C-alpha positions as CSV (number, residue, x, y, z in Angstrom):
1,M,229.2,167.8,45.0
2,H,226.3,170.0,44.1
3,V,224.5,172.0,46.8
4,P,220.7,172.4,46.8
5,K,219.6,176.0,46.2
6,L,218.5,178.0,49.2
7,R,214.8,178.8,48.8
8,A,213.3,182.2,49.5
9,F,213.4,182.8,53.3
10,A,209.7,183.0,53.6
11,A,209.3,179.5,52.1
12,V,211.9,178.2,54.5
13,A,210.2,179.8,57.4
14,A,206.9,178.2,56.4
15,T,208.6,174.8,56.1
16,I,210.7,174.6,59.2
17,G,209.1,177.0,61.6
18,A,211.3,177.8,64.6
19,L,214.5,176.6,62.8
20,A,214.2,179.5,60.3
21,V,216.3,182.3,61.6
22,A,218.4,184.7,59.5
23,P,219.6,182.8,56.4
24,A,223.2,181.9,56.0
25,S,225.5,184.2,54.0
26,A,226.1,183.7,50.3
27,N,229.4,181.9,51.1
28,A,228.1,179.5,53.7
29,A,225.7,176.6,53.6
30,Y,222.7,176.5,55.9
31,W,223.4,172.9,56.7
32,V,226.9,171.2,57.0
33,G,227.2,167.5,57.0
34,L,230.2,165.9,58.7
35,G,231.2,162.4,59.4
36,D,232.4,159.0,58.1
37,S,231.2,156.4,55.7
38,F,227.8,156.0,57.5
39,A,227.2,159.6,56.8
40,A,228.7,159.6,53.3
41,G,227.0,156.5,51.8
42,P,229.7,154.6,50.0
43,L,228.6,152.9,46.7
44,I,225.0,154.2,47.0
45,P,224.1,155.6,43.6
46,S,225.0,158.2,42.5
47,Q,228.5,159.0,43.9
48,T,230.0,162.4,43.8
49,L,233.5,163.4,42.7
50,S,234.6,165.8,45.3
51,P,236.8,163.8,45.9
52,L,235.8,160.5,44.5
53,G,237.7,158.7,47.2
54,C,235.3,159.9,49.9
55,L,232.5,157.7,48.3
56,R,229.8,160.3,49.0
57,S,226.3,159.5,47.8
58,T,223.8,162.1,46.5
59,K,221.3,160.1,48.5
60,N,222.8,160.2,51.9
61,Y,220.7,161.4,54.8
62,A,222.2,164.9,54.9
63,R,221.3,165.4,51.3
64,L,217.8,164.0,51.7
65,A,217.0,165.9,54.9
66,S,218.4,169.3,53.7
67,A,216.4,168.9,50.5
68,Q,213.2,168.2,52.4
69,L,213.7,171.3,54.5
70,G,214.7,173.3,51.4
71,V,218.0,174.5,52.7
72,S,221.5,174.6,51.2
73,L,224.0,171.9,52.2
74,K,227.8,171.5,52.3
75,D,228.5,167.8,52.6
76,A,232.0,167.3,54.0
77,S,231.6,163.7,55.0
78,C,234.2,161.2,53.9
79,S,234.4,157.4,54.1
80,G,237.2,156.4,56.4
81,A,237.1,159.6,58.4
82,E,238.1,159.6,62.0
83,T,237.7,162.4,64.6
84,A,241.1,163.8,63.6
85,E,239.9,164.5,60.1
86,M,237.6,167.2,61.4
87,T,240.7,169.4,61.6
88,T,243.2,167.8,59.3
89,P,243.1,166.8,55.6
90,Q,242.1,163.2,54.8
91,S,244.0,161.4,52.0
92,T,241.9,158.9,50.1
93,Y,242.7,156.5,47.3
94,A,241.3,159.2,44.9
95,G,241.8,162.7,46.1
96,T,242.2,164.6,49.4
97,N,239.3,165.8,51.5
98,P,239.9,169.1,53.2
99,P,239.5,169.3,57.0
100,Q,235.8,168.8,57.5
101,F,235.5,171.8,59.9
102,D,236.5,174.0,56.9
103,S,232.9,173.8,55.7
104,I,231.5,175.3,58.9
105,A,230.8,179.1,58.9
106,A,229.8,181.3,61.8
107,D,226.3,181.5,60.3
108,T,225.8,177.8,59.6
109,R,222.5,176.9,61.2
110,I,222.6,173.0,61.3
111,V,225.6,170.7,61.6
112,S,225.0,166.9,61.4
113,L,227.7,164.5,62.5
114,Q,228.3,160.8,62.6
115,I,231.8,159.9,63.8
116,G,233.6,157.5,66.1
117,G,233.3,154.2,64.4
118,N,236.6,154.4,62.6
119,D,238.4,155.6,65.8
120,I,237.6,152.3,67.4
121,G,238.4,150.4,64.2
122,F,234.9,149.0,63.5
123,T,235.9,148.0,60.0
124,E,238.8,146.1,61.4
125,I,236.6,144.5,64.0
126,L,234.1,143.3,61.4
127,T,236.9,141.9,59.3
128,E,238.7,140.2,62.2
129,C,235.5,138.7,63.7
130,Q,234.5,137.0,60.4
131,T,234.9,133.3,60.4
132,A,234.3,130.3,58.2
133,N,233.4,128.3,61.3
134,P,230.3,129.4,63.2
135,F,231.4,127.5,66.3
136,G,233.7,128.9,68.9
137,R,234.2,132.6,69.8
138,P,237.2,133.9,67.8
139,C,236.2,137.5,68.1
140,Q,236.1,137.5,71.9
141,D,239.3,135.3,72.0
142,K,241.1,138.1,70.1
143,Y,239.8,141.2,71.9
144,V,239.1,140.0,75.5
145,R,242.2,138.9,77.3
146,G,243.3,138.9,80.9
147,G,240.0,140.5,82.0
148,Q,240.5,143.4,79.7
149,D,238.2,144.1,76.7
150,E,240.3,146.0,74.1
151,L,237.3,147.2,72.2
152,R,235.6,148.7,75.2
153,N,238.9,150.3,76.1
154,R,239.0,151.8,72.6
155,I,235.5,153.2,73.1
156,A,236.5,154.8,76.3
157,A,239.5,156.3,74.6
158,T,237.4,157.7,71.8
159,A,234.9,159.4,74.0
160,P,237.0,162.5,74.7
161,K,237.8,162.7,71.0
162,V,234.1,162.8,70.1
163,G,233.6,165.4,72.9
164,A,236.4,167.5,71.4
165,V,234.7,167.4,68.0
166,L,231.5,168.6,69.5
167,A,233.3,171.4,71.3
168,G,235.1,172.3,68.1
169,I,231.8,172.7,66.3
170,K,230.4,174.9,69.1
171,A,233.5,177.1,69.0
172,R,232.9,177.8,65.3
173,T,229.2,178.3,65.1
174,S,226.0,178.5,67.2
175,A,224.3,176.0,64.9
176,K,222.1,173.3,66.1
177,I,224.2,170.1,66.3
178,L,222.8,166.8,65.4
179,I,224.9,163.8,66.2
180,L,223.8,160.4,64.9
181,N,224.7,157.0,66.5
182,Y,225.1,153.9,64.3
183,E,222.4,151.8,62.6
184,A,221.9,148.2,63.8
185,L,224.2,145.8,62.1
186,L,222.9,142.7,63.9
187,P,219.5,141.6,65.2
188,S,218.6,142.9,68.7
189,S,218.7,139.4,70.1
190,G,219.8,135.9,69.1
191,S,222.9,134.5,67.5
192,G,222.8,136.2,64.1
193,C,222.7,134.8,60.6
194,W,226.0,133.0,59.8
195,P,227.1,132.9,57.0
196,Q,225.1,135.9,55.6
197,V,226.9,137.8,58.4
198,P,229.8,135.5,59.0
199,I,230.3,136.1,62.8
200,A,230.3,133.0,65.0
201,W,227.1,132.4,66.8
202,A,228.7,132.9,70.3
203,D,230.3,136.1,69.1
204,V,227.2,137.8,67.9
205,P,226.0,139.0,71.3
206,Y,229.5,140.3,72.0
207,V,229.7,142.3,68.7
208,R,226.2,143.6,69.3
209,G,227.2,144.7,72.7
210,I,230.2,146.6,71.3
211,Q,228.0,148.5,68.9
212,R,225.6,149.4,71.7
213,A,228.5,150.5,73.9
214,L,229.7,152.7,71.1
215,N,226.3,154.2,70.6
216,D,225.9,154.7,74.4
217,M,229.2,156.6,74.4
218,I,228.0,158.9,71.6
219,A,224.8,159.5,73.5
220,S,226.7,160.4,76.6
221,E,229.0,162.9,74.7
222,A,225.9,164.4,73.0
223,S,224.3,165.0,76.4
224,K,227.4,166.6,77.9
225,A,227.8,168.9,74.9
226,G,224.1,169.8,74.6
227,A,223.9,168.3,71.1
228,K,220.8,166.6,69.8
229,L,221.1,162.8,69.5
230,V,219.5,161.2,66.5
231,D,218.9,157.6,67.4
232,T,219.3,155.7,64.2
233,Y,220.0,152.5,66.0
234,T,216.5,152.3,67.5
235,V,214.7,153.2,64.2
236,S,216.8,150.6,62.3
237,L,216.0,147.6,64.6
238,G,214.5,144.8,62.6
239,K,216.2,146.1,59.5
240,D,219.7,144.8,60.2
241,A,222.1,143.0,57.8
242,C,220.5,139.7,58.6
243,K,217.2,140.6,57.0
244,G,216.3,140.1,53.3
245,S,217.5,142.4,50.6
246,G,214.1,144.0,50.3
247,T,213.9,144.8,54.0
248,R,217.3,145.6,55.4
249,W,218.8,149.0,55.8
250,V,222.3,147.7,56.2
251,E,224.0,145.4,53.8
252,P,225.7,142.1,54.8
253,L,229.2,140.8,53.7
254,V,227.9,140.3,50.2
255,P,225.5,143.2,49.4
256,G,222.3,142.5,47.6
257,N,221.7,146.3,47.1
258,A,224.1,149.0,45.9
259,A,226.0,149.8,49.0
260,A,229.3,148.9,50.8
261,P,229.3,145.8,53.0
262,F,228.1,146.5,56.5
263,H,227.0,149.9,55.6
264,P,223.6,151.6,55.1
265,N,221.9,151.2,51.7
266,A,219.7,153.7,50.0
267,R,216.7,152.4,51.9
268,G,218.6,152.9,55.2
269,M,219.5,156.4,54.3
270,A,215.9,157.2,53.4
271,G,214.8,155.4,56.5
272,V,216.7,157.5,59.0
273,T,216.0,160.7,57.2
274,P,212.7,161.4,59.0
275,A,214.4,161.3,62.4
276,V,217.1,163.6,61.1
277,V,214.5,166.0,59.7
278,A,212.5,165.9,63.0
279,A,215.7,166.7,65.0
280,A,216.6,169.6,62.7
281,R,213.2,171.3,63.0
């Protein structure tokens, strides 16, 4: 993956004001991007080869934001990543991604992070909750039993893992930490848009609630760690996977734009970039 050139320090200072402290060393990137597929941008043109299996886009928000600020970037994000892959290698179908923390240096100035969705199995959830019949509530029938909500329990179990990731970043660098929550997959109200998003009408509020609970957990861990929350959920409301192909920031089961199903498209990456840039300043 190519890294944008670091501009002259005076130009950076003029561009990003208080953010511009001493530039990173020659062997370190000013900005390090960490995270999973929502950070990487699977199938958004063009894809990088480092490794191919991470499905990183040259148009993901870390690329766009660091370019706007004129600072160098090391993008370590990888589709499928969980919190464990911050400190351990991640095998993909086409290559191995080194531990994502390996990209952080003591003089890194910004770290962006989007993680936690794979720890709770969000891809599995979306797969298991799809149905050819919009009636009933198969998703809740699977995950809510005996008064216990398995998915909310998974979110609670993931919270300390996200907290440990944030602590691990702080142990390696004094950089500003930006942690992103997840863009809206479903409309903020109502029963969805079966079959475009093939989740039963009665299950849509439940799945929406699970995503909000995941985002609430991320916000809580950010607050405890002193990290800056970038609220991509709020800015993406009204641009969910139920909207038309010219409006939505997240693709439905059958994408109409170049992106993976239930993931941000290029419009979504560009759409959240202003919030990322503002948090980085």
